[in-house]
N, C-alpha and C positions, 0 to 999 in steps of 0.2 A: 504494500500500500504506500501511496505517496504521502509524505509528510507535508502538512500544511505549513507554509512558511509563516512564521510569526514575526510580527513587527519588533524591531529591536527596542529594548527598554529605553526610556528617555534618560538622557544624561542629567544627573542631579543639578549641575550648574545651569544647564539650559532651561530646565523646568523652573528653577528658582527665578531666573531672569524673565521668563515668560510670565510667571505669576506677578512679579513686581511691575512689569510693563502693563499688565491688565489692570492691576489695582491703581496704578498711576493714571492711566487713561480714564478709569471710572471716576477717580477723584477730580481730575481736570474737568470732566464733563459736568460733575456736580457743582464745582466752583463756577463754571461758565453759566450754568442755569441759574444759580443764585444771583450772580452778577446781573444777568439780564432781567431777572424778576425784580431785583431791588431797584435797578434803574428805571424799569417800566413803572413801578409803583411811584417812584419819585416824579417821573414824567406825568403820570395821571393825577397825582395830588396837586402839582403845580398848575396843571391845566384846569383843575377844578377851582382852585383859588382864583385864577384868571377869569374863569366863566362867572363865578360869583361876584367878582368886582365889576365886571361889565354889566351883569344883570342888575346889581344894585344901582349902578350909575343910570341905567335906563329907567328903572322904577322911580328913582328919586326925581328924575327930570320930568317924567310923564305925570306923576301923581302930585309931587310936592313943589315942582318948579325949581328944584335945587340941583346942584351938581357937586359931585364929590371931588371933581377937579384933579383926578389922579388915576382913574381907571386906565386911560390910554398909556400913561407913563408906566404904571405897574405892569400892564400887559406887555409892553416893550421889553422891560427888564426880564420878565419871565420867559418870553419867547427867545431872547438871546441866550439864556442859560439852558433851556430845555432842548434847543436845537443842537447844542454841543453834547448834551447827554444822549440824545437820539443818535448822533453821529458815533458816539462811543459804543452804543448797543449794536449798531449796524456792522461794526467790524467783525465780531465773532459770528454774527449771523450771515455774513457775506451779502449784506443788503446794499452796499454801495454800488452805484451804477458803473458797469464796465461795458465797453464796446466789444462785443464778442461775435461780430459777424464772421470773422475768419478763424477765431480762436479754436473752435472745436474741429476744424479741418486740419489743424497742424498736428505733427507728431507729438506723442506724449511728452517727450523731453523738452520740446519747445514750449508746450503748454505749461509744464512745470516751471520753466525759466521765466515765462511771462507772468505767471502767478506770483513768483518771488519778486519780480520787478514791480508788480502792482502793489504788493504789500509794503515794499520798501518806499515806494513813491508816496503811499498814503502816510507812512510814518514821517517822511520828510516834510510833507504838507502840514502835518500836525505840529511839527517842530517850528516851522515858519510862522504858522498862525499863533502859536503860543508865544513866540518871541514878540510878534507885533502886538498881541494883546497885553503882554507884560509892559511894553513901552508905553502903551496908552494909559495903563494903570499908574505907572510911575509919573507920567506927566500930570495926571489928575491929582495925584498925591502932592507933588511938588507945588502945583499952582493952586491947590485948594479949590478945584473946580466944583461947581454945583450945576444942577440941571436948570435950564431956563424954563421952568414950569412953576405953577403956584406952590408946589411942595418944596422947591429949591433943594432937592435931594443932593447931598454930597456924593459925587459920582464914584468915589472910591468903594462905596458899599455895593451897588449893583455891578460895577466893573470887577470887583473882587469875586463875586459869585460867578460872573461870566468867565473870569480867568480860571477859577477852580474847575468849572465844567470843561473848559478848553484843555486844561491839564489832564483831566480824566480821559478825554478822547485821545490826546497825544500819548499818554502812557499806555493805553490799550493798543494803539496803532504801533508803537515802538515794540511792545512785547510780541505782537504777531509778526511784525516785520523781522525782528531778530530770530524768531522761531523759524520763519520761512528761510532765512539765510542759512541757518544751521542745517536745515533739511537739504538745501541745495548743495552745501558743501559736503554733506554725507552722501549725496547722490540718491536720496530717497525720493525718487520721482513719484511713486505711488502715493505717499503721504501728501506731497505738494498738490497733486491732482485731486486727491480726496478732500483735503481740508481747505484749499484755497481756490478751487475752481469756481468761476462765476456761476451763479445759479441760473439755469435755463428756465424758461416759462413752464415747461412740463414738470421739472423738478419742484418748482415753487408750488404748483398746483397739487402735486402728490404730498408734499410736506404739509400744506394747509389742510388737505383732506385728512391726513393722518392725525394732525393736532385736533381737528374738529371731532373725529371719532374718539380720541382719547378724552376730550372734555365731556362728550356725551356719556362715555362709559363711567367716568368719574362721578358725574351727576346721578347716573342710574345707580351706582353703588351707594351713594349717600342716601338716596330715597328708597332703597330696597328694604323690605321688612326684615326684621331681625327675629331670631328665635327667642322665646321667653327665657329670661334669666341672663341673657347676654348683656354686657355693659354697653 
């Protein structure tokens, strides 16, 4: 009788490295999801504050004939900050717009190279914007500038929040750009293609459908009847 060839036992060192890599990837995914959720909540709360301010301004004008004289100013400050927060969230989600007319027709190695260049370009853009924002904040601090509005807000406060949000975007872009450069130097084409590829329309539709199903399943699990005696 022929003996069935058995697979060689895994080498302990390789098994340990594989386990560590799996755990690291899982932890990185959890950190990314928490970051996206936290920034999304911040974005939502700031938008809610802005909406309440605008609604209060409209109600006061229509009913009482008064004006808060600051809703537009507050909305501008909030929009400046949340746009940077949204830009930071878009980096790990690969939501920044890329022109990919010819990208998917290129060989995988060229696709990986352009993915790396795109990540590094975004990091360079973040550094440039952060530098310009810091210069604006420095000038406002040195000159004691205030807004030309009834509130006369010292500009260092809204510009400080704007700078913090800009630094958040820049830090995330630098992290992903440095990671892409390391992958390129290691020759890990598969990772560059998998993690940095621009999202095609079909892929976005699949991901949105998957997220919608997961939300529906989560809601169904919350409202499902429980057995007597279960907490």
